[in-house]
N, C-alpha and C positions, 0 to 999 in steps of 0.2 A: 513466449516470454522466457527470458533467460535470466536466472537469478545470479547475482554476483555478490562479492564481498562476504564478510563473515556473518554468521548468524548472531544477531544482537539480542535475541530474546525469543519468546514464543507467545502465542495467543490462541486460545482454544485448541491447544494441542498441535498447532502448526508453527513452523519456524518463521521468525521475522528476519529476513535478509536485509543487510544494510542498504543494498541497491539492487536494481534490476534494469534490464533493457527490454523494450517492446517497440516493434516497428521502427527500429533505428534510433529511438530516443532513449536517453538514460534517465532513470528516476532514482530518488533517494527516499528511504523511509521517513515519513513525517509524523504520523500519529495513527492511533486506533480510532476508527470511525465511531461517531456517536450513534447510539441506538435506543429504541424505545419499543418495548414489547416484541423483542426479537426481530425488529426491522431496522435496517441501517438507513440513515438519512443521506443517501447518495445524491439527492437533488441539490445538496449544499456543496457539492464538489466544484472547484474552480476548473477552468479549462486546462490549467497546468497540472492537474492532479489525476491520479489513476487509482481506482478502487480495486483491491485484490482480495478475494475471498480468503479467509472467513470474515474480514472486516478491517483490512489494513489500507491506509492511504499513503501513497507515494507521490512525491512532488518532482516534476520534471526539472532536471538540472539545466542551468544556463539561462 
């Protein structure tokens, strides 16, 4: 995974990068994942989304 763009915030002490690349695809930060009792609902991800610890969801560009 290659982080790109500026840091646009932080979550749980980790930076939120505006975008990233993984396996040749570009992704842009979309939202913080929903959670309940310390578990993230990653089953709700769409095919175009990527979950990044500690709980960030990025959406594939294009």
